[in-house]
Structures are given as C-alpha cells and as structure tokens.
C-alpha positions as CSV (number, residue, x, y, z in Angstrom):
1,X,89.8,81.6,125.4
2,X,91.2,80.6,122.0
3,X,89.3,77.9,120.0
4,X,90.8,74.5,120.0
5,X,91.5,75.0,116.3
6,X,91.9,78.6,115.0
7,X,91.5,79.2,111.3
8,X,93.2,81.8,109.2
9,X,94.1,82.3,105.6
10,X,97.8,83.1,106.2
11,X,99.9,82.3,109.2
12,X,103.1,84.3,109.6
13,X,105.8,83.0,111.9
14,X,108.0,85.9,113.1
15,X,107.1,89.6,113.5
16,X,110.4,91.3,112.7
17,X,110.3,94.0,110.0
18,X,109.8,91.4,107.2
19,X,106.9,89.6,108.9
20,X,105.3,92.8,110.1
21,X,105.5,94.4,106.6
22,X,104.0,91.2,105.0
23,X,101.1,91.3,107.5
24,X,100.4,95.0,106.6
25,X,100.5,94.2,102.9
26,X,98.2,91.3,103.3
27,X,95.9,93.4,105.5
28,X,95.6,95.9,102.6
29,X,94.3,93.0,100.4
30,X,91.7,92.0,103.0
31,X,93.4,88.7,103.8
32,X,92.7,87.1,107.1
33,X,96.2,86.9,108.7
34,X,97.6,85.7,112.0
35,X,101.1,86.8,113.0
36,X,103.0,84.9,115.7
37,X,106.2,85.9,117.4
38,X,108.0,83.9,120.1
39,X,109.1,87.0,122.0
40,X,106.8,88.4,124.7
41,X,107.4,92.0,123.9
42,X,108.9,94.4,121.4
43,X,112.6,93.6,121.5
44,X,113.8,97.2,121.4
45,X,117.3,96.4,120.1
46,X,118.9,98.4,117.3
47,X,120.1,95.8,114.8
48,X,119.6,96.6,111.2
49,X,120.2,100.3,110.4
50,X,120.1,100.8,106.6
51,X,117.5,100.7,103.9
52,X,117.6,101.8,100.3
53,X,115.2,103.6,97.9
54,X,113.5,100.4,96.9
55,X,112.8,99.5,100.5
56,X,111.3,103.0,101.1
57,X,109.1,102.6,98.1
58,X,107.8,99.4,99.5
59,X,107.1,101.0,102.9
60,X,105.3,103.7,100.9
61,X,103.0,101.0,99.3
62,X,101.9,100.0,102.8
63,X,101.1,103.6,103.9
64,X,104.3,104.3,105.9
65,X,106.2,106.8,103.7
66,X,105.7,109.9,105.9
67,X,106.1,108.3,109.3
68,X,109.2,106.4,108.2
69,X,110.8,109.3,106.3
70,X,110.4,111.6,109.3
71,X,112.8,109.5,111.4
72,X,115.5,108.5,109.0
73,X,118.9,110.0,108.2
74,X,120.5,110.5,104.8
75,X,124.3,110.9,104.9
76,X,125.8,112.9,102.1
77,X,128.3,110.2,101.2
78,X,130.2,107.1,102.4
79,X,134.0,107.6,102.8
80,X,136.4,104.7,102.3
81,X,139.7,105.3,103.9
82,X,142.8,103.0,104.1
83,X,145.1,102.0,106.9
84,X,146.8,105.4,106.8
85,X,143.6,107.3,107.1
86,X,143.9,108.5,103.6
87,X,140.7,108.6,101.6
88,X,140.7,106.3,98.5
89,X,137.0,106.3,97.4
90,X,133.7,108.0,98.0
91,X,130.2,106.6,97.5
92,X,127.7,109.3,96.6
93,X,124.4,109.1,98.4
94,X,122.6,112.4,98.2
95,X,123.1,113.0,94.5
96,X,122.5,109.3,93.5
97,X,119.1,108.9,92.0
98,X,117.8,105.4,90.9
99,X,114.4,106.9,90.0
100,X,112.4,105.6,92.9
101,X,111.7,108.9,94.5
102,X,113.9,108.3,97.6
103,X,117.6,108.6,98.5
104,X,119.8,105.7,97.6
105,X,120.6,104.9,101.3
106,X,119.1,105.9,104.5
107,X,119.8,105.1,108.2
108,X,117.0,104.2,110.7
109,X,116.4,102.8,114.1
110,X,115.0,99.3,113.9
111,X,113.0,99.5,117.1
112,X,111.2,102.6,115.7
113,X,110.6,100.9,112.4
114,X,109.2,97.7,114.0
115,X,107.0,99.8,116.3
116,X,105.5,101.6,113.3
117,X,104.9,98.4,111.4
118,X,103.3,96.7,114.4
119,X,101.0,99.7,115.0
120,X,100.2,99.5,111.3
121,X,98.9,95.9,111.8
122,X,96.3,97.4,114.1
123,X,94.7,99.1,111.2
124,X,93.1,95.8,110.0
125,X,90.6,94.0,112.1
126,X,91.3,90.8,110.0
127,X,95.0,90.8,111.0
128,X,96.0,89.6,114.5
129,X,99.4,89.8,116.2
130,X,100.0,87.3,119.0
131,X,103.2,87.4,121.1
132,X,104.8,84.6,123.0
133,X,103.9,82.0,120.4
134,X,106.3,79.5,118.9
135,X,105.5,77.2,115.9
136,X,106.5,73.7,116.8
137,X,105.3,71.6,113.9
138,X,103.2,71.6,110.8
139,X,101.6,69.1,108.4
140,X,99.8,70.0,105.1
141,X,97.3,68.6,102.7
142,X,95.6,69.7,99.5
143,X,93.5,72.4,101.3
144,X,96.0,73.8,103.8
145,X,98.2,73.3,106.8
146,X,97.7,72.2,110.4
147,X,100.2,74.0,112.6
148,X,101.0,73.2,116.2
149,X,101.8,76.3,118.2
150,X,103.2,76.5,121.7
151,X,102.6,79.3,124.2
152,X,106.1,80.0,125.6
153,X,104.7,81.3,128.9
154,X,102.6,78.3,129.9
155,X,104.0,75.6,127.6
156,X,100.4,74.8,126.4
157,X,99.8,73.9,122.8
158,X,97.0,74.7,120.4
159,X,96.4,74.2,116.7
160,X,96.0,76.7,113.8
161,X,94.6,75.8,110.5
162,X,95.9,78.0,107.7
163,X,95.8,78.1,103.9
164,X,99.4,79.3,103.7
165,X,102.3,79.5,106.1
166,X,105.1,82.1,105.8
167,X,108.5,81.7,107.5
168,X,109.7,85.2,108.5
169,X,111.5,83.7,111.5
170,X,115.1,84.7,110.7
171,X,118.4,83.1,109.9
172,X,117.8,80.3,112.4
173,X,114.4,79.6,111.0
174,X,112.4,76.9,112.9
175,X,110.1,76.4,109.9
176,X,113.1,76.0,107.5
177,X,114.5,73.3,109.8
178,X,111.1,71.6,110.1
179,X,110.9,71.5,106.3
180,X,114.3,70.0,106.0
181,X,115.6,72.8,103.8
182,X,119.3,73.3,103.8
183,X,121.2,76.6,103.7
184,X,123.8,76.5,100.9
185,X,126.9,78.7,101.2
186,X,129.4,79.6,103.8
187,X,129.9,81.4,107.1
188,X,133.0,83.6,107.3
189,X,135.6,83.0,110.0
190,X,135.8,86.7,111.0
191,X,133.2,88.6,112.9
192,X,132.4,92.1,113.9
193,X,131.0,93.9,117.0
194,X,128.2,96.3,116.4
195,X,127.8,99.0,119.1
196,X,124.8,101.3,119.0
197,X,125.2,104.6,120.9
198,X,122.8,107.3,122.0
199,X,124.3,110.7,122.2
200,X,123.0,113.7,124.2
201,X,123.2,115.8,121.0
202,X,123.0,115.4,117.2
203,X,125.9,113.1,116.1
204,X,128.5,114.2,113.7
205,X,127.5,113.7,110.0
206,X,129.9,110.9,109.4
207,X,129.7,107.7,107.4
208,X,133.1,106.0,107.1
209,X,134.5,102.6,106.4
210,X,138.1,102.3,107.7
211,X,139.5,99.6,105.5
212,X,142.5,98.8,107.6
213,X,143.7,95.1,107.2
214,X,144.7,95.1,110.9
215,X,141.2,96.0,112.0
216,X,138.2,97.1,109.9
217,X,136.0,99.8,111.5
218,X,132.7,101.2,110.3
219,X,131.1,104.3,111.9
220,X,128.0,106.2,110.9
221,X,125.4,108.5,112.1
222,X,122.0,106.8,112.3
223,X,118.4,108.1,113.0
224,X,117.9,110.7,115.7
225,X,120.8,111.0,118.1
226,X,122.1,107.5,117.4
227,X,125.6,106.5,116.2
228,X,126.7,103.1,115.1
229,X,130.4,101.9,115.5
230,X,131.3,98.5,114.3
231,X,134.8,96.9,114.6
232,X,136.4,93.6,113.5
233,X,137.1,90.7,115.9
234,X,140.6,89.4,115.0
235,X,141.4,85.7,114.9
236,X,143.3,85.9,118.2
237,X,140.4,87.6,120.0
238,X,137.3,86.3,121.6
239,X,133.9,87.8,120.9
240,X,132.9,88.0,124.6
241,X,136.1,90.0,125.4
242,X,135.4,92.5,122.6
243,X,132.1,93.6,124.2
244,X,133.6,94.3,127.6
245,X,133.0,98.0,128.7
246,X,136.7,98.8,128.5
247,X,137.0,97.5,124.9
248,X,133.9,99.4,123.8
249,X,135.4,102.6,125.3
250,X,138.6,101.9,123.4
251,X,136.8,101.7,120.0
252,X,134.3,104.4,120.3
253,X,136.6,107.0,121.9
254,X,138.0,108.2,118.5
255,X,134.5,109.3,117.5
256,X,132.6,110.3,120.7
257,X,133.3,111.0,124.4
258,X,132.6,107.6,126.1
259,X,131.4,109.4,129.2
260,X,128.7,111.3,127.4
261,X,127.0,108.4,125.6
262,X,124.6,105.6,126.4
263,X,125.4,102.2,124.9
264,X,122.1,100.9,123.6
265,X,123.5,97.6,122.4
266,X,126.8,95.9,121.9
267,X,126.7,92.5,120.1
268,X,129.0,90.4,118.1
269,X,128.0,88.9,114.7
270,X,129.5,86.9,111.9
271,X,129.2,87.3,108.1
272,X,127.2,84.8,106.2
273,X,126.8,84.1,102.5
274,X,124.0,81.5,102.4
275,X,120.8,80.9,100.5
276,X,118.2,78.3,101.1
277,X,118.3,75.4,98.7
278,X,114.6,76.0,98.0
279,X,112.2,78.7,99.3
280,X,109.1,76.7,99.4
281,X,107.7,73.5,100.9
282,X,104.2,73.1,99.4
283,X,102.2,75.8,101.2
284,X,105.0,77.1,103.3
285,X,107.3,79.9,102.0
286,X,110.6,81.3,103.2
287,X,111.1,85.1,103.3
288,X,113.9,87.3,104.5
289,X,116.8,85.9,106.5
290,X,115.0,82.5,106.5
291,X,115.7,82.4,102.7
292,X,119.0,84.2,102.4
293,X,121.8,85.6,104.5
294,X,124.3,88.0,103.1
295,X,127.3,90.1,104.4
296,X,126.2,93.5,105.6
297,X,128.7,95.5,103.5
298,X,126.0,96.9,101.1
299,X,123.3,96.9,103.8
300,X,121.0,94.7,101.7
301,X,119.9,92.0,104.1
302,X,116.7,93.6,105.3
303,X,116.0,95.3,102.0
304,X,116.1,91.9,100.3
305,X,113.5,90.6,102.8
306,X,111.2,93.5,102.1
307,X,111.4,92.8,98.4
308,X,110.4,89.2,99.2
309,X,107.3,90.5,101.1
310,X,106.3,92.9,98.2
311,X,106.7,90.1,95.7
312,X,104.7,87.3,97.5
313,X,102.0,89.2,99.3
314,X,99.9,90.4,96.3
315,X,100.3,86.9,94.7
316,X,99.0,85.2,97.8
317,X,96.1,87.6,97.9
318,X,95.2,87.0,94.2
319,X,95.2,83.3,94.7
320,X,93.2,83.4,98.0
321,X,90.6,85.7,96.5
322,X,90.3,83.3,93.5
323,X,91.6,85.9,91.0
324,X,94.6,83.8,90.0
325,X,95.6,80.2,89.8
326,X,97.9,78.7,92.4
327,X,100.6,78.4,89.8
328,X,101.2,82.1,90.2
329,X,102.9,81.3,93.5
330,X,105.6,79.4,91.6
331,X,106.9,82.7,90.3
332,X,107.9,83.9,93.8
333,X,111.3,82.1,94.0
334,X,111.7,82.2,90.3
335,X,111.6,86.0,90.4
336,X,113.3,86.7,93.7
337,X,116.2,84.2,93.8
338,X,118.3,85.7,90.9
339,X,118.2,89.2,92.4
340,X,118.9,88.0,95.9
341,X,121.8,85.9,94.7
342,X,123.2,88.8,92.7
343,X,123.0,91.1,95.7
344,X,124.7,88.5,97.8
345,X,127.5,88.1,95.4
346,X,127.9,91.9,95.0
347,X,128.1,92.1,98.8
348,X,130.8,89.4,98.9
349,X,132.8,91.2,96.1
350,X,132.5,94.5,98.0
351,X,133.7,92.8,101.2
352,X,136.7,91.2,99.5
353,X,137.6,94.6,98.2
354,X,137.2,96.8,101.3
355,X,137.8,94.2,104.0
356,X,140.9,92.4,102.8
357,X,143.2,91.3,105.6
358,X,146.3,91.5,103.3
359,X,148.4,94.7,103.7
360,X,150.0,94.4,100.2
361,X,146.5,94.0,98.6
362,X,145.1,96.9,100.7
363,X,148.1,99.1,99.6
364,X,147.5,98.2,96.0
365,X,143.8,98.8,96.3
366,X,144.2,102.2,97.7
367,X,146.7,103.3,95.0
368,X,144.6,101.8,92.2
369,X,141.4,103.5,93.4
370,X,143.2,106.8,93.8
371,X,144.4,106.5,90.2
372,X,141.2,105.4,88.5
373,X,139.3,108.0,90.4
374,X,140.7,110.5,87.9
375,X,138.8,108.7,85.1
376,X,135.3,110.3,84.9
377,X,133.4,107.2,83.8
378,X,135.1,105.0,86.5
379,X,134.5,107.7,89.1
380,X,130.8,107.8,88.2
381,X,130.6,104.0,88.4
382,X,132.0,104.0,91.9
383,X,130.5,107.2,93.3
384,X,127.0,106.6,91.9
385,X,126.8,103.0,93.2
386,X,126.4,101.6,89.7
387,X,127.9,98.3,90.9
388,X,124.8,97.6,92.9
389,X,122.6,95.0,91.1
390,X,119.5,96.7,89.6
391,X,116.1,95.1,90.4
392,X,115.1,92.9,87.5
393,X,112.8,89.9,86.8
394,X,114.3,87.9,84.0
395,X,111.7,85.2,84.2
396,X,108.3,84.9,85.8
397,X,105.0,86.9,85.7
398,X,105.9,89.1,82.8
399,X,104.7,89.5,79.2
400,X,107.7,87.6,77.9
401,X,106.4,84.5,79.7
402,X,103.8,84.1,76.9
403,X,106.4,84.3,74.1
404,X,109.1,82.3,75.8
405,X,111.6,85.1,76.3
406,X,111.8,88.5,77.9
407,X,112.0,91.7,75.9
408,X,113.2,94.9,77.5
409,X,111.9,96.7,79.5
410,X,109.7,93.9,80.8
411,X,110.5,92.9,84.4
412,X,112.2,96.1,85.2
413,X,111.3,98.2,88.3
414,X,109.2,101.1,86.9
415,X,110.5,104.5,87.9
416,X,108.6,106.7,90.4
417,X,109.0,110.3,89.4
418,X,107.3,113.3,91.0
419,X,104.2,114.2,89.1
420,X,101.3,116.7,89.3
421,X,97.9,115.2,90.1
422,X,94.6,116.8,90.8
423,X,95.7,117.4,94.4
424,X,99.1,118.8,93.6
425,X,102.7,117.4,93.4
426,X,103.1,113.8,94.6
427,X,105.1,110.7,93.9
428,X,103.6,108.6,91.1
429,X,102.6,105.6,93.2
430,X,100.3,107.7,95.3
431,X,98.1,108.1,92.2
432,X,98.5,104.6,90.9
433,X,96.8,103.0,93.9
434,X,97.7,99.6,95.5
435,X,97.0,97.2,92.7
436,X,97.8,96.9,89.0
437,X,98.2,100.1,87.1
438,X,98.0,101.2,83.5
439,X,99.9,104.2,82.2
440,X,99.1,105.7,78.8
441,X,101.2,108.0,76.6
442,X,99.4,111.3,75.6
443,X,99.8,110.6,71.8
444,X,98.0,107.2,72.1
445,X,95.0,106.8,69.7
446,X,91.6,107.2,71.5
447,X,90.5,103.7,70.6
448,X,93.6,102.3,72.4
449,X,93.0,104.6,75.3
450,X,89.5,103.2,75.7
451,X,90.9,99.6,75.4
452,X,93.5,100.4,78.1
453,X,90.7,101.6,80.4
454,X,88.7,98.4,79.8
455,X,91.8,96.4,80.7
456,X,92.3,98.5,83.9
457,X,88.7,98.0,84.9
458,X,89.0,94.2,84.5
459,X,92.0,94.3,86.9
460,X,90.4,96.7,89.4
461,X,93.3,99.0,88.4
462,X,93.8,102.7,87.8
463,X,94.4,103.9,84.3
464,X,96.3,107.2,84.1
465,X,97.1,109.2,81.0
466,X,100.0,111.5,81.5
467,X,100.4,114.9,79.9
468,X,103.4,117.0,79.0
469,X,105.3,119.0,81.7
470,X,103.9,122.4,80.5
471,X,100.3,121.2,80.4
472,X,97.6,122.8,82.5
473,X,96.5,121.2,85.8
474,X,95.7,117.5,85.6
475,X,92.1,116.4,85.3
476,X,90.7,113.2,86.8
477,X,92.4,110.2,85.2
478,X,95.4,112.3,84.1
479,X,98.7,113.2,85.6
480,X,101.1,115.9,84.5
481,X,104.6,114.6,83.9
482,X,106.2,117.6,85.6
483,X,109.8,116.6,85.2
484,X,109.5,114.8,81.9
485,X,110.6,111.5,83.3
486,X,107.6,109.5,82.0
487,X,107.9,111.0,78.5
488,X,111.6,110.1,78.5
489,X,110.9,106.5,79.6
490,X,108.1,105.9,77.0
491,X,110.3,107.5,74.2
492,X,113.3,105.4,75.2
493,X,111.3,102.2,74.8
494,X,109.0,103.3,71.9
495,X,105.8,102.2,73.6
496,X,102.4,103.8,74.3
497,X,100.9,101.7,77.1
498,X,102.6,100.2,80.2
499,X,101.0,97.8,82.6
500,X,102.5,97.7,86.1
501,X,102.2,94.9,88.6
502,X,101.2,95.7,92.2
503,X,104.8,95.5,93.3
504,X,105.6,98.1,90.6
505,X,107.6,95.8,88.3
506,X,106.6,96.2,84.7
507,X,104.5,93.3,83.4
508,X,104.7,94.6,79.8
509,X,104.7,97.7,77.6
510,X,103.4,97.9,74.0
511,X,102.2,100.1,71.2
512,X,98.5,100.7,71.3
513,X,97.9,98.3,68.4
514,X,99.4,95.4,70.4
515,X,97.4,96.0,73.6
516,X,94.9,93.1,72.9
517,X,97.8,90.7,72.8
518,X,99.2,92.0,76.2
519,X,95.7,91.9,77.7
520,X,95.2,88.3,76.6
521,X,98.5,87.2,78.1
522,X,97.7,89.0,81.4
523,X,94.2,87.5,81.7
524,X,95.5,84.0,81.3
525,X,97.1,84.4,84.8
526,X,94.9,87.0,86.5
527,X,91.1,86.4,86.2
528,X,89.6,89.3,87.9
529,X,90.1,92.6,89.8
530,X,92.3,92.4,92.9
531,X,90.6,93.3,96.1
532,X,91.7,95.9,98.7
533,X,90.3,97.3,101.9
534,X,90.5,100.8,103.3
535,X,92.7,100.6,106.5
536,X,91.3,102.0,109.7
537,X,93.1,105.0,111.3
538,X,96.1,103.9,113.4
539,X,98.0,105.9,116.0
540,X,101.3,105.6,114.1
541,X,104.2,106.5,116.4
542,X,105.3,110.1,116.4
543,X,108.0,109.5,119.0
544,X,111.6,110.3,117.9
545,X,113.7,107.3,117.0
546,X,116.1,108.0,119.8
547,X,113.4,107.5,122.3
548,X,112.4,104.0,121.3
C-alpha cells in the first residue's frame, strides 16, 4: 500500500532514455528520486538509433561505458548519393575525433539502451521506478510541489510531494501542457517511414543517404543484426498506406531479401523544428523532447536530451544537499538553450541541403559538392563533420560570470584523452571521479599545487597532476599524459590549473598565481563538497541488442 502522500526529492515524469539517465545521475548523487512512466512495460520498440561521442561520454559518467559500447556499431562513413546513385559527399566517422574518447557517431538499439538504463536505476535503493503512472496535475509553493498521479490500470489517484519535478515525457509532454508552455517553431509537411529490420546474419556495413528529390531514403546498419531503412512520404501519399506490408517490401528489397528479415517496427513520423518558449515553471523543468524537437538529419534529438540531463542533474543535487544556492538552477536553460538551438538550426540547414525536393537544386548541389571536394580544406570541413556545432557554454556557471564576460577556453567541453593511471591506461574521466575535478600542469609551482589541492578538497573533488608522456608510471594523485593531449591543451591556452565541472565543461583555467581569484569566484556559487554514493552491483544486461 502506498502512503496517501508520498514524499521524494525529485519526481521524474517519463522513463525513456532521458528520464532513465537522469534518474541514474541523481542516484549517484544520493538524491531520493521517484520515476513515473505511464506505460505498463518496457516498450521494446527501436526508435532512436544514433548517439555521438558526447552522449557516450555522458553514459560513461553514469557507469555504462562498457555495457553500452559492447552493443553499438560504428560505421566507417556516411555516403551521400544523388538521384543518379552517384556519390557526391562522404562524412567520415571512424577517423573523426572530437577529443571525447569515443567515435563521432554510433548506432544502437533503443530497447537495449533503455533496458540497461532501467536496470541501472536498481543500483540505488533511494531511486524508485513505478510503471503505469500518469501525472495529471501539479501545484507548487515555496517548499515544493504537490503532484496528482493517476494509476492507468485502476484509475485511482494519489499524491506525491516533491521538491522538484522533471518533465522527461516527450514531444507531447503533459507537464509542458499543464504549465501552459508553448512550443515555438514549425512542423514540416513531409514525413518519413522508419522501418527497423532484424536480419538472420550480420547486416552489410552500409550507411547511406539517398538524396533523391523524388524520394529520399536513408539506410544504415544498426546494433547487432538490425538494419534501419527510412523512406519519404510524398505529398500525394498517405502515411497509413506507406506502412502496408507490400510497400515495406518494395522499399527494403534493394537492400535485403524481404523473405529473410523480421520487421521489428514500421512507423511514420514527421520532422519538427520546435523549442519550448521557456524550459522552467518554478520547480518544474523540461528536458529532452519536452524542451526541444529537431529534425533527425544529424541524429541529435536524443543526444541533446542527454546533455540536458548531464547539465541539470548535478545542479539539482548541489541545491538539494545545500551546497549551492537555488539560483544555480537558473543556469540550466541559460547554458543549454543556445547549443540546442544551434544544433536544431544545423539539422535544419543539413536537411535543406540533402533533402531538397527540387531537381534543379539537387543537380546543382551534387555538381558543386563534387567540385569543392577537390579543395582539401573544404573536404576536411565536410568529411570531418566540422559543421556540427561544438559544445560551448557562452554564459552561465563559468569563471567569466564573475567578470561579466567569457574568456576562452571557459565553457568549453574539456577533452578526454587516454592516459596512464596507477592501474593502467584509461580514459581521463575514469580518474577524475564523478564531481568537480582539478587538473594541474607539471611545471606548476609547489605552492600553487598545494592551493589547488585545498580547492579540490573543499569541493570534494579529485586533484590530478599530469606528467609528460615519457614519465615513469603514475603515482597516486598523478596521471601520465601518454598521448600528449593534456600538455597540448595547457600549452595552447597558457594556463597551469584547470577546474572542471561535474559535467566536464570547463569552469575556468588560470596560471597558478591567479588560482585564489578562481577559487573565490567558484565558492560564491558552490559552498561545500558535492556528495556521491557508491552504487550497488546491478545485473546490467549482457544480452545482444538484437534479442531485446
């Protein structure tokens, strides 16, 4: 029997990938969390299929790097072909390195990812997932929110009292509607059909966008033995007709034998370019599709939601534990909206380029791309995905906030190279721990090193001093910069000490003589060490993605 009024610190509405990841991140901080989802069971439908290096780094922060990585596929490149079938551009994947320790683009099975994330929630006795529960209404006061929840099986209602409420309930968010928050932007007229297929053997290593004005098609190998084929719905066609078995056979037959595959899912969808007018209603916050919807051309819809979770979760934990003022939460939308809007616009621009319905424009595009591909700098810009907006916080919780303007490299996403620690070669974040982190250049004066350690202790953070690539084995508190990436970064910016936020954005970097000023600016917003708990062992799924 549930109490008439259940109390929790954070109530999350929606347990898709964004909601489930947020619950895991809050669990690591020891935050009492209740997750509600209106569905009665794991949905098991392959919808989202792509994630980037930033998303994988975020999964790593929650303890899922190995189990996720084991069931993802990295295609060598994305081919863009015109109506004639002639290649006009390539997007490099395997050789593109944004410095985060993972491939620039990977393909996954959403049912597998969601299963892993939900199993991860079970690591925390203070985090509860409850299915078949729908948020119906909420009111709020100075201390928290009173939320009315309906059990979809019985129609009964109960009340949850929470300090904060997170809307991770998708593009048709109930909480966004209850808050009276509008979505600003547009919905495209054209739509696509996404068909997920399970093959009896390993699919061909293909990732191709057919940019034919008559009908755009996208086909790619996914995780395990899955293949995704997506095709455009023309204006004179009905969505329900395009998912009939005979039409599905027609569109998948150029790539696979229709008689040898299992159709896991065939569903129409439409393109959106919409952002919520505001991402907060007092103690209620919007994350993921509830806050922003973007065309799938760059595969950034889910990735953007994971960035929301990484940004907001540690700030909520700091406020709830009394280690930061509530004003810290004002930086969530301030920091995340510019990047989400930039990614949305980049997706729109890419869509206009590759999905044009004009034959003359498509012909011109193909010829121009084939011509400029001979220019090395332009070729690198296209092939290395340099058109993708880089993660950056122009305003918010960064050192520049104290001086009124940002100085580079503040607010950038700190690189994650491979390094040598006491236990061997690992990615940097594995040694930095889950909270703030302080990195120190080897030439820093000892007095500044000691001051950096004092600052780290006050934040409950780890302080690591890195050593040159050819140094002997790292000692406790040290890391060997085996590839020279850290030395290159510190030399580029002419700094000696760098302070990283829990989400791995750079709060600030200074010479040792200016550390006291940085420490003072940081302590004005963060008053004590962040808290973390050691998760219990969890039976994280080892099943292949094709079996879920």
